[in-house]
C-alpha positions as CSV (number, residue, x, y, z in Angstrom):
1,X,14.4,14.9,-22.3
2,X,16.4,14.8,-19.1
3,X,16.7,11.6,-17.3
4,X,15.0,11.0,-14.0
5,X,16.9,9.5,-11.1
6,X,16.4,5.9,-12.5
7,X,17.6,6.8,-16.0
8,X,14.1,6.5,-17.6
9,X,13.5,8.5,-20.7
10,X,10.3,9.5,-22.3
11,X,9.8,7.6,-25.6
12,X,10.0,9.2,-29.0
13,X,6.3,8.4,-29.4
14,X,5.5,10.4,-26.3
15,X,7.6,13.3,-27.4
16,X,5.6,13.5,-30.7
17,X,2.3,13.8,-28.9
18,X,0.4,17.0,-29.3
19,X,0.6,18.8,-26.0
20,X,-1.5,21.8,-24.9
21,X,0.1,25.2,-25.4
22,X,2.2,26.2,-22.4
23,X,0.7,29.7,-22.6
24,X,-2.6,28.1,-21.8
25,X,-1.5,25.4,-19.3
26,X,0.7,27.6,-17.2
27,X,-1.7,30.5,-16.7
28,X,-2.1,30.9,-12.9
29,X,-5.9,30.7,-12.9
30,X,-5.9,27.4,-14.8
31,X,-3.2,26.0,-12.5
32,X,-5.4,27.1,-9.6
33,X,-8.3,25.0,-11.1
34,X,-6.4,21.7,-11.1
35,X,-7.9,18.7,-9.3
36,X,-6.1,15.8,-7.7
37,X,-5.5,13.0,-10.3
38,X,-4.2,9.5,-10.4
39,X,-0.7,11.0,-10.8
40,X,-1.1,12.8,-7.5
41,X,1.3,11.6,-4.8
42,X,-1.2,10.1,-2.5
43,X,-2.6,7.9,-5.3
44,X,0.9,6.9,-6.4
45,X,1.8,5.9,-2.8
46,X,-1.2,3.8,-2.2
47,X,-0.7,2.0,-5.6
48,X,2.9,1.4,-4.8
49,X,2.1,0.0,-1.3
50,X,-0.5,-2.4,-2.8
51,X,1.6,-3.5,-5.8
52,X,4.6,-4.2,-3.7
53,X,2.6,-5.7,-0.8
54,X,3.8,-3.4,1.9
55,X,2.7,-4.5,5.4
56,X,1.7,-2.2,8.3
57,X,1.4,-3.6,11.8
58,X,0.9,-2.0,15.2
59,X,3.9,-2.8,17.4
60,X,3.0,-0.5,20.3
61,X,-0.2,1.2,21.3
62,X,0.0,2.7,24.8
63,X,-2.7,5.3,25.2
64,X,-4.6,6.3,28.3
65,X,-8.4,6.8,28.4
66,X,-8.0,10.3,27.0
67,X,-6.0,9.0,24.0
68,X,-2.6,10.3,25.3
69,X,0.5,8.3,24.9
70,X,2.6,6.7,22.2
71,X,1.8,4.5,19.2
72,X,4.4,2.8,16.9
73,X,3.6,1.3,13.5
74,X,6.0,-1.0,11.6
75,X,6.1,-0.7,7.9
76,X,7.8,-3.6,6.0
77,X,8.5,-3.1,2.3
78,X,10.2,-5.7,0.0
79,X,13.5,-4.2,0.8
80,X,13.5,-2.3,4.1
81,X,11.7,-1.7,7.4
82,X,10.5,1.6,8.7
83,X,8.5,2.7,11.8
84,X,6.0,5.5,12.3
85,X,6.2,6.8,15.9
86,X,3.3,9.0,17.1
87,X,3.1,11.0,20.4
88,X,-0.2,12.2,21.6
89,X,-0.4,14.7,24.5
90,X,-2.8,16.9,26.3
91,X,-3.1,20.3,24.7
92,X,-4.9,23.3,26.2
93,X,-7.3,25.0,23.8
94,X,-5.5,28.3,24.3
95,X,-2.3,26.7,22.9
96,X,-4.0,25.1,19.9
97,X,-3.0,26.9,16.7
98,X,-2.5,26.0,13.0
99,X,0.2,28.6,12.6
100,X,3.6,27.4,11.7
101,X,5.0,29.3,14.7
102,X,2.9,27.2,17.2
103,X,4.8,25.5,20.0
104,X,2.5,22.7,21.0
105,X,0.2,20.3,19.2
106,X,-2.3,17.4,19.9
107,X,0.0,14.9,18.2
108,X,3.6,15.0,16.9
109,X,5.1,12.2,14.8
110,X,7.9,10.9,12.7
111,X,8.8,8.2,10.2
112,X,12.1,6.4,11.0
113,X,14.3,4.3,8.7
114,X,15.0,1.0,10.4
115,X,14.1,-0.2,13.9
116,X,13.2,1.9,17.0
117,X,15.0,0.6,20.1
118,X,14.5,2.0,23.6
119,X,17.3,4.5,23.3
120,X,16.0,6.0,20.0
121,X,12.4,6.1,21.4
122,X,13.6,8.0,24.4
123,X,15.5,10.5,22.2
124,X,12.4,10.9,20.0
125,X,10.1,11.3,23.0
126,X,12.2,14.2,24.2
127,X,12.6,15.9,20.8
128,X,9.8,15.1,18.4
129,X,7.1,16.9,20.5
130,X,9.4,20.0,20.3
131,X,9.4,19.9,16.4
132,X,11.7,22.7,15.2
133,X,13.0,23.4,18.7
134,X,14.1,19.8,19.2
135,X,17.3,18.0,18.3
136,X,16.0,15.6,15.7
137,X,17.6,12.2,14.9
138,X,19.2,11.8,11.4
139,X,17.3,8.5,10.8
140,X,14.0,10.4,10.8
141,X,12.7,10.7,7.3
142,X,9.7,12.7,8.2
143,X,8.8,15.1,11.0
144,X,5.3,16.4,11.5
145,X,2.5,17.5,13.9
146,X,-1.2,17.8,13.8
147,X,-4.2,19.2,15.7
148,X,-7.6,17.7,16.3
149,X,-10.8,18.9,14.6
150,X,-12.5,19.5,17.9
151,X,-16.1,19.3,16.7
152,X,-15.6,16.2,14.7
153,X,-13.6,14.5,17.5
154,X,-16.3,15.3,20.0
155,X,-19.1,14.1,17.8
156,X,-17.3,10.9,16.8
157,X,-16.4,10.1,20.4
158,X,-20.0,10.7,21.7
159,X,-21.6,8.6,18.9
160,X,-19.2,5.6,19.2
161,X,-19.4,5.6,23.0
162,X,-23.2,5.4,22.7
163,X,-23.0,2.5,20.3
164,X,-23.9,4.6,17.3
165,X,-22.2,5.6,14.1
166,X,-21.2,9.3,13.7
167,X,-23.3,11.1,11.1
168,X,-21.4,11.0,7.8
169,X,-22.4,14.6,7.2
170,X,-19.8,15.7,9.8
171,X,-17.2,14.4,7.3
172,X,-18.8,16.2,4.4
173,X,-18.3,19.4,6.3
174,X,-14.8,18.7,7.7
175,X,-13.3,15.4,6.3
176,X,-11.0,14.5,9.1
177,X,-10.3,14.1,12.8
178,X,-6.8,15.6,12.5
179,X,-5.2,18.2,10.3
180,X,-1.5,18.6,9.9
181,X,0.1,22.0,10.1
182,X,3.5,21.0,8.6
183,X,5.0,17.8,7.2
184,X,8.8,18.2,7.0
185,X,11.3,16.1,5.0
186,X,14.5,16.6,3.1
187,X,16.9,17.4,5.9
188,X,14.7,19.9,7.8
189,X,15.8,20.4,11.5
190,X,18.5,17.7,11.4
191,X,16.4,14.8,9.9
192,X,17.6,12.7,7.0
193,X,18.7,14.7,4.0
194,X,17.1,14.3,0.5
195,X,20.2,12.4,-0.7
196,X,19.3,9.6,1.6
197,X,16.0,9.0,-0.3
198,X,16.7,9.9,-3.9
199,X,18.0,6.3,-4.6
200,X,15.6,4.6,-2.2
201,X,13.3,2.4,-4.2
202,X,10.5,2.9,-1.5
203,X,10.5,6.7,-1.5
204,X,12.1,7.9,-4.7
205,X,8.9,9.6,-5.8
206,X,8.4,13.3,-4.7
207,X,7.0,13.6,-1.2
208,X,6.2,9.9,-0.9
209,X,7.8,9.6,2.6
210,X,5.8,12.6,3.8
211,X,2.6,11.2,2.3
212,X,3.3,7.9,4.2
213,X,3.5,9.8,7.4
214,X,0.1,11.4,6.8
215,X,-1.4,7.9,5.9
216,X,-0.1,6.5,9.2
217,X,-1.7,9.4,11.0
218,X,-5.0,8.6,9.4
219,X,-4.7,5.0,10.7
220,X,-3.8,6.3,14.1
221,X,-6.8,8.6,14.2
222,X,-9.1,5.7,13.6
223,X,-7.5,3.5,16.2
224,X,-7.3,6.3,18.8
225,X,-11.0,7.3,18.5
226,X,-12.1,3.7,18.9
227,X,-9.8,3.2,21.8
228,X,-11.2,6.3,23.6
229,X,-14.8,5.2,23.0
230,X,-14.1,1.8,24.5
231,X,-12.3,3.5,27.5
232,X,-15.3,5.8,28.0
233,X,-18.1,3.1,27.6
234,X,-16.7,-0.4,27.4
235,X,-20.2,-2.0,27.5
236,X,-21.7,0.0,24.7
237,X,-18.9,1.3,22.5
238,X,-19.1,0.6,18.8
239,X,-16.2,0.3,16.3
240,X,-16.3,2.8,13.4
241,X,-18.0,1.4,10.4
242,X,-15.7,0.5,7.5
243,X,-17.4,2.9,5.1
244,X,-16.9,5.8,7.5
245,X,-13.2,4.8,8.1
246,X,-12.7,5.0,4.4
247,X,-14.5,8.3,4.2
248,X,-12.2,9.7,6.9
249,X,-9.1,11.6,5.7
250,X,-6.5,13.8,7.2
251,X,-6.7,17.5,6.9
252,X,-3.9,20.0,6.2
253,X,-3.8,23.7,7.0
254,X,-1.4,25.7,4.9
255,X,-0.8,29.3,3.9
256,X,1.6,31.4,1.8
257,X,4.6,29.4,3.0
258,X,3.8,26.9,0.2
259,X,3.9,29.4,-2.6
260,X,7.7,29.9,-2.8
261,X,8.3,26.2,-3.5
262,X,6.6,26.5,-6.9
263,X,8.8,29.4,-7.9
264,X,12.1,28.1,-6.4
265,X,11.8,24.6,-8.0
266,X,10.9,25.3,-11.7
267,X,12.5,22.1,-13.0
268,X,10.4,20.0,-10.6
269,X,7.3,21.9,-11.6
270,X,8.3,21.4,-15.3
271,X,8.5,17.6,-14.7
272,X,5.2,17.4,-12.8
273,X,3.2,19.4,-15.3
274,X,4.9,17.9,-18.3
275,X,4.2,14.3,-17.1
276,X,0.5,15.2,-16.6
277,X,0.3,16.8,-20.0
278,X,2.0,13.9,-21.7
279,X,-0.3,11.5,-20.0
280,X,-3.3,13.5,-21.0
281,X,-2.1,13.8,-24.6
282,X,-1.5,10.1,-24.8
283,X,-4.9,9.3,-23.3
284,X,-6.7,11.8,-25.7
285,X,-5.2,10.0,-28.6
286,X,-6.9,6.7,-27.6
287,X,-9.9,5.4,-29.6
288,X,-12.8,5.0,-27.1
289,X,-15.4,2.3,-27.0
290,X,-18.7,2.1,-25.2
291,X,-17.0,0.7,-22.1
292,X,-14.7,3.8,-21.7
293,X,-17.6,6.1,-22.4
294,X,-19.8,4.5,-19.7
295,X,-16.9,4.6,-17.3
296,X,-16.3,8.3,-17.9
297,X,-20.1,9.0,-17.4
298,X,-20.0,7.2,-14.1
299,X,-16.9,9.2,-13.0
300,X,-18.6,12.5,-14.0
301,X,-21.7,11.5,-12.0
302,X,-19.6,10.7,-8.9
303,X,-17.6,13.9,-9.2
304,X,-20.8,15.9,-9.5
305,X,-22.1,14.3,-6.2
306,X,-18.7,14.8,-4.5
307,X,-18.8,18.5,-5.4
308,X,-22.3,18.9,-4.2
309,X,-21.2,17.4,-0.9
310,X,-18.2,19.6,-0.6
311,X,-18.7,22.4,1.9
312,X,-16.7,25.6,2.1
313,X,-17.4,28.9,3.8
314,X,-15.5,30.7,1.0
315,X,-17.9,32.6,-1.2
316,X,-15.7,32.5,-4.3
317,X,-14.9,28.8,-4.0
318,X,-18.5,28.0,-3.4
319,X,-19.4,29.8,-6.7
320,X,-16.7,27.9,-8.5
321,X,-17.9,24.6,-7.2
322,X,-21.5,25.5,-8.1
323,X,-20.5,26.5,-11.6
324,X,-18.7,23.2,-12.1
325,X,-21.7,21.2,-10.8
326,X,-24.0,23.1,-13.1
327,X,-21.8,22.3,-16.1
328,X,-21.7,18.5,-15.5
329,X,-25.2,17.5,-16.6
330,X,-24.6,19.2,-20.0
331,X,-21.3,17.5,-20.3
332,X,-22.8,14.2,-19.6
333,X,-25.7,14.7,-22.0
334,X,-23.2,15.7,-24.7
335,X,-21.1,12.6,-24.0
336,X,-24.1,10.4,-24.2
337,X,-25.4,11.8,-27.5
338,X,-22.2,12.3,-29.6
339,X,-21.4,9.2,-31.7
340,X,-18.2,7.3,-30.9
341,X,-15.3,8.3,-33.0
342,X,-11.5,8.1,-32.9
343,X,-11.4,11.9,-32.0
344,X,-14.1,11.8,-29.3
345,X,-11.9,12.6,-26.4
346,X,-10.3,15.6,-28.2
347,X,-13.7,16.8,-29.2
348,X,-14.9,16.5,-25.6
349,X,-11.9,18.6,-24.4
350,X,-12.4,21.2,-27.1
351,X,-16.1,21.5,-26.5
352,X,-15.7,21.8,-22.7
353,X,-13.0,24.4,-23.3
354,X,-15.5,26.5,-25.4
355,X,-18.6,26.0,-23.2
356,X,-17.5,25.7,-19.6
357,X,-15.2,27.2,-16.9
358,X,-11.7,26.3,-16.0
359,X,-12.6,23.9,-13.1
360,X,-15.0,21.9,-15.3
361,X,-12.4,21.8,-18.1
362,X,-9.7,20.5,-15.8
363,X,-12.2,18.0,-14.2
364,X,-12.8,16.5,-17.6
365,X,-9.0,16.2,-18.1
366,X,-8.6,14.6,-14.7
367,X,-11.3,12.0,-15.2
368,X,-9.9,11.1,-18.6
369,X,-6.7,10.1,-16.9
370,X,-8.7,7.5,-14.9
371,X,-9.7,5.6,-17.9
372,X,-6.3,4.3,-19.0
373,X,-4.2,3.3,-15.9
374,X,-1.8,1.3,-18.0
375,X,-0.9,4.5,-19.9
376,X,-1.0,7.1,-17.1
377,X,0.8,5.1,-14.4
378,X,3.9,4.8,-16.5
379,X,4.5,8.5,-15.7
380,X,4.7,8.0,-11.9
381,X,8.4,7.4,-12.1
382,X,9.0,10.5,-14.2
383,X,7.8,12.9,-11.6
384,X,11.3,13.3,-10.0
385,X,14.2,15.2,-11.4
386,X,17.7,16.2,-10.3
387,X,17.5,20.0,-10.2
388,X,20.4,22.1,-11.4
389,X,20.2,25.5,-13.0
390,X,23.4,26.0,-15.1
391,X,25.0,29.2,-16.3
392,X,26.3,29.4,-19.8
393,X,28.8,32.3,-19.6
394,X,30.1,32.0,-23.2
395,X,26.7,32.5,-24.8
396,X,26.5,35.5,-27.1
397,X,24.5,38.2,-25.2
398,X,22.4,38.9,-28.3
399,X,21.4,35.2,-28.3
400,X,20.3,35.5,-24.6
401,X,18.2,38.5,-25.6
402,X,16.5,36.5,-28.3
403,X,15.9,33.6,-25.9
404,X,14.1,36.0,-23.5
405,X,12.0,37.4,-26.3
406,X,11.1,33.9,-27.6
407,X,10.6,31.9,-24.4
408,X,9.8,34.7,-21.9
409,X,7.6,36.9,-24.1
410,X,4.8,36.5,-21.5
411,X,6.9,38.4,-19.0
412,X,7.7,41.2,-21.5
413,X,4.1,41.8,-22.3
414,X,3.5,43.3,-18.8
415,X,3.9,47.0,-18.3
416,X,5.5,47.3,-14.9
417,X,5.3,51.1,-14.9
418,X,1.5,50.7,-14.1
419,X,0.6,50.7,-10.4
420,X,-1.7,47.7,-10.8
421,X,1.2,45.6,-12.2
422,X,3.5,46.4,-9.2
423,X,0.9,46.3,-6.4
424,X,2.2,43.5,-4.2
425,X,5.6,42.6,-2.8
426,X,6.6,39.3,-1.1
427,X,8.5,39.3,2.1
428,X,9.3,37.0,5.0
429,X,8.0,38.2,8.4
430,X,10.8,38.3,11.0
431,X,8.3,37.9,13.8
432,X,6.2,35.1,12.4
433,X,8.8,33.5,10.0
434,X,6.2,33.2,7.3
435,X,6.0,34.5,3.7
436,X,3.7,37.5,3.5
437,X,2.3,39.9,0.9
438,X,2.6,43.6,1.4
439,X,1.2,46.6,-0.6
440,X,4.0,48.4,-2.4
441,X,4.5,52.1,-1.5
442,X,2.0,51.7,1.3
443,X,3.4,49.1,3.7
444,X,7.0,48.7,5.1
445,X,9.2,45.9,4.0
446,X,9.7,46.3,0.3
447,X,13.4,46.7,0.8
448,X,13.4,43.1,2.1
449,X,11.5,41.8,-0.8
450,X,11.8,38.1,-1.7
451,X,12.7,37.4,-5.3
452,X,9.6,35.4,-6.1
453,X,8.1,37.4,-9.0
454,X,10.0,36.1,-12.0
455,X,8.2,38.3,-14.7
456,X,9.5,41.7,-13.5
457,X,13.0,40.2,-12.9
458,X,13.1,38.9,-16.5
459,X,11.8,42.2,-17.9
460,X,14.4,44.1,-15.9
461,X,17.2,41.9,-17.1
462,X,16.0,42.2,-20.7
463,X,16.0,46.0,-20.5
464,X,19.6,45.9,-19.0
465,X,20.8,43.5,-21.7
466,X,19.3,45.7,-24.5
467,X,21.0,48.8,-23.1
468,X,24.4,47.0,-22.7
469,X,24.2,45.7,-26.3
470,X,23.9,49.2,-27.7
471,X,27.6,49.8,-26.7
472,X,28.8,46.1,-26.8
473,X,27.0,44.4,-29.6
474,X,29.4,41.4,-29.6
475,X,29.4,40.9,-25.9
476,X,29.2,37.5,-24.2
477,X,27.0,36.8,-21.2
478,X,30.0,36.7,-18.9
479,X,31.0,40.2,-19.9
480,X,27.5,41.5,-19.2
481,X,27.4,39.7,-15.8
482,X,30.8,41.2,-14.8
483,X,29.4,44.6,-15.5
484,X,25.9,43.8,-14.0
485,X,26.4,41.0,-11.5
486,X,22.9,41.4,-9.9
487,X,21.4,39.7,-12.9
488,X,23.4,36.4,-12.5
489,X,20.7,34.4,-10.8
490,X,17.9,35.2,-13.2
491,X,20.2,34.7,-16.3
492,X,21.1,31.3,-15.0
493,X,17.4,30.5,-14.6
494,X,16.5,31.8,-18.1
495,X,19.3,29.8,-19.7
496,X,18.3,26.6,-17.9
497,X,14.6,26.9,-18.3
498,X,14.5,28.1,-22.0
499,X,14.4,24.6,-23.3
500,X,11.4,23.6,-21.1
501,X,7.7,24.4,-21.6
502,X,6.0,24.0,-18.3
503,X,8.4,25.1,-15.6
504,X,7.5,28.8,-15.4
505,X,4.1,30.0,-14.0
506,X,3.1,32.6,-16.6
507,X,1.9,35.2,-14.1
508,X,2.9,38.5,-12.7
509,X,3.1,37.9,-8.9
510,X,3.1,41.6,-8.3
511,X,-0.2,42.2,-10.0
512,X,-3.1,43.6,-8.0
513,X,-5.5,40.9,-9.3
514,X,-3.0,38.1,-8.6
515,X,-4.6,35.4,-6.4
516,X,-2.1,33.6,-4.2
517,X,-4.6,30.9,-3.5
518,X,-4.1,29.6,-7.1
519,X,-0.4,28.9,-6.2
520,X,-1.4,26.9,-3.2
521,X,-4.0,24.9,-5.1
522,X,-1.5,24.1,-7.8
523,X,0.9,22.3,-5.4
524,X,-1.9,20.8,-3.4
525,X,-3.4,19.2,-6.5
526,X,-0.2,17.3,-7.1
527,X,-0.2,16.2,-3.5
528,X,-3.7,14.8,-4.0
529,X,-5.8,17.3,-2.0
530,X,-9.5,17.2,-2.1
531,X,-12.2,19.4,-0.4
532,X,-10.4,22.6,-1.2
533,X,-11.6,25.1,1.5
534,X,-10.0,28.6,1.5
535,X,-10.2,30.4,4.8
536,X,-9.0,33.6,3.3
537,X,-7.3,34.5,0.1
538,X,-4.0,33.4,1.7
539,X,-4.6,30.2,3.6
540,X,-6.6,27.0,3.0
541,X,-7.7,23.7,4.5
542,X,-7.8,20.6,2.5
543,X,-8.2,16.8,3.0
544,X,-5.8,14.0,2.0
545,X,-6.5,10.3,1.7
546,X,-10.3,10.6,2.0
547,X,-11.7,7.5,0.4
548,X,-8.3,5.7,0.4
549,X,-8.0,2.0,1.2
550,X,-7.5,1.2,4.8
551,X,-4.4,-0.4,6.4
552,X,-6.4,-3.7,6.8
553,X,-7.3,-3.6,3.1
554,X,-3.7,-2.9,2.2
555,X,-2.5,-5.8,4.3
556,X,-5.1,-8.1,2.7
557,X,-4.5,-9.5,-0.8
558,X,-6.3,-7.1,-3.1
559,X,-8.9,-9.1,-5.1
560,X,-9.4,-6.4,-7.8
561,X,-6.5,-4.0,-8.3
562,X,-8.6,-1.7,-10.4
563,X,-11.3,-1.4,-7.7
564,X,-8.7,-1.0,-5.0
565,X,-7.3,2.1,-6.7
566,X,-10.7,3.6,-7.5
567,X,-11.2,6.1,-4.7
568,X,-11.1,9.5,-6.2
569,X,-13.9,12.0,-5.5
570,X,-15.2,10.0,-2.5
571,X,-18.9,10.2,-1.5
572,X,-20.6,10.2,1.8
573,X,-21.7,6.7,2.7
574,X,-25.3,5.9,3.4
575,X,-25.3,4.4,6.8
576,X,-27.7,3.6,9.7
577,X,-26.2,5.4,12.7
578,X,-27.4,2.8,15.2
579,X,-25.6,-0.1,13.5
580,X,-23.1,-1.5,15.9
581,X,-21.2,-3.9,13.7
582,X,-18.6,-3.2,11.0
583,X,-20.2,-1.9,7.8
584,X,-19.0,-2.8,4.3
585,X,-20.9,-0.3,2.2
586,X,-18.8,1.0,-0.7
587,X,-18.1,4.8,0.0
588,X,-17.7,5.3,-3.8
589,X,-21.4,4.6,-4.5
590,X,-23.5,7.6,-5.4
591,X,-25.8,8.6,-2.5
592,X,-28.1,11.5,-2.7
593,X,-30.6,10.5,0.0
594,X,-30.9,12.0,3.5
595,X,-28.1,10.8,5.7
596,X,-28.5,10.2,9.4
597,X,-31.6,12.4,9.6
598,X,-29.8,15.4,8.0
599,X,-30.2,16.6,4.4
């Protein structure tokens, strides 16, 4: 196994574990059925902050009655200090857009390494609100922007100003007050490059700095709405109940722009999926007792209620959620009745695979990971990898042909002469600067096609190699590439990825029945997204950090580390809307009663 940035290796025991077949795991529809797990980046970040006792304090909070102004948060880790700087400004409804090409937002923000003096704050105030168009400071680790959920914002403000609690059902429909439209890192637009973070103990895990920025935005959204309620009605305003604060997340709106990442970073995808599969294999090998069975039954019940409370306007996703919910009572009954045995977890996985749909199968796998934190959490630091696709020019060409036929046989099984297998082409819109899908032979732009579909490229290279070998049976790879240089990039990829199992998504991205939404969900599941809500087959809204511990809980000494980390599949809290004081109800408790007068 390759080393991660800290030099950790997977043990020989882990390497001997029985993993699921890559041909099954890397099917696009299965990847598009993944749920957020305890290895997702939001969960890893919160655990790290708690274990290392990170402290977050408000150092500046200068907002007017409408919530416009600047807020600065100081984050102190054991080794360094960072600051989150958030600018809130008035935004006309006509200018509000979730498109990546928008030019104005309700809030813009950044995470800065080190301190923020007056000169840096002035520079950020002039440039951060401009986002891509600004001249961003190199000490910025993260640059982002977000828009309000207008209906939630208005309903929360009205309720708190009147001394009431907002109806939790608003958050079962839309789980946030703000949704981000882009969260940039890794050197985008002049901010700090990836090299500045790869050896940083605080942010060496993938996307951890970006997830911190989102977490700070969540904290700001709570402080801002309470501030605005006090400004509107100082005599009657109520603070937001603790259970509702926990149930509040941050949304994200994303489209096809996320898809190229999974194709262009196969070694990172390999590491993410392999870590998850190794953790699952190790967990499956454990001998369960009654305590673990009871815990899994409770998690299944919570997940069932969470999915019942998940609202989406997308018909297909609604049917998928309903099918999963319908599967869970049978799964729970099976688990209650089957005798305990050393093979129970594997039997559960096999039975769910035979009897239920992909989302129910992957939900079982996700919840099994929750049972053994001491096993699973060891894989957190194996999620990063130094990416490098290497060409081996002196490889015999006949060997490369065999490699393709052995490791890329899934790509060779597709007949690309059929119209349904070459229906789509991927391109980047000049006007909108976004990846798009076009219909081949019907829409313009195929001559500008992005090289995202790996399967047809592999098949094309295999055909070219076979033809070249007819006249040059002893040729080396370098000789073939001198004669056919256009194949260099895909040959490099094939040679580098042939020794891996989980880096390539085994799908034809040209196929008529290809669903790009599966690509988006794959990546979002590793981020830690919940409440997957497609708005079309090409863009989606999700929620991050819903149910996560609050800043004040993070700053306090956690009494029970296990309970502190137990916030997956959050549930709507049962709450009296007229309560004025802070509530302490646990949002993870199952609640199927009428909430706030609405069913």
